[in-house]
C-alpha positions in Angstrom: 28.8 13.6 34.9 27.7 16.3 37.1 25.4 18.0 38.5 25.1 21.3 37.5 22.3 23.0 38.4 23.3 21.5 42.4 26.9 22.8 42.6 25.6 26.2 41.0 23.2 26.4 43.5 26.5 25.6 46.0 28.5 28.2 44.2 26.6 30.8 44.8 25.0 30.0 48.6 28.5 30.2 49.1 29.2 34.1 47.6 31.2 32.9 44.8 30.4 33.6 41.0 32.0 30.8 38.6 35.6 33.2 38.1 36.9 33.7 41.9 36.1 29.8 41.7 37.8 29.3 38.7 41.0 31.7 40.1 40.7 30.1 44.0 41.5 26.9 42.2 43.6 27.4 40.0 41.6 27.1 36.9 40.0 29.8 34.0 36.8 30.4 34.5 36.6 28.9 30.7 37.8 26.2 31.6 35.3 25.6 35.5 31.9 26.3 32.6 33.8 23.5 30.7 33.3 21.9 33.7 30.9 22.5 35.2 28.6 22.4 31.7 30.1 18.5 31.2 32.0 19.0 28.8 35.3 19.0 30.1 35.4 16.0 33.4 36.8 17.7 36.8 40.3 15.6 38.1 40.3 15.2 41.1 42.9 18.0 42.9 39.6 20.0 41.6 36.9 18.2 43.2 38.6 18.4 46.6 39.0 21.9 46.1 36.1 22.3 45.4 34.4 20.6 48.3 36.9 21.6 50.7 35.9 25.6 49.5 32.2 25.7 49.5 32.8 23.1 52.5 30.8 20.1 50.7 30.2 17.0 52.9 31.0 13.3 51.3 27.3 13.2 50.4 26.9 16.7 48.8 30.2 15.6 46.9 28.8 12.8 45.7 25.4 14.3 44.2 27.5 17.0 42.7 29.7 14.5 41.1 29.3 11.8 40.5 25.6 11.7 39.6 23.9 8.9 38.5 21.4 11.5 36.7 22.0 14.7 36.1 19.7 17.3 34.7 19.1 17.9 31.2 20.5 21.2 30.2 23.9 19.7 31.2 23.8 17.1 28.4 23.1 19.9 25.7 
């Protein structure tokens, strides 16, 4: 599952909105929202694109996209 809170913080920290990031990785705003909020899963190329755009290192990537613990809000 995706750690939504950490991903949202990284998006904001890098000056992106959901809309801008969605366009940058080639998906719709709605698709990105579903994926960030754990309604759908990110595919490998989307994860790679987001990591590149947001300059995420391997540890950050793993903490965000391969989290064992996620915030309670993300599971609702």
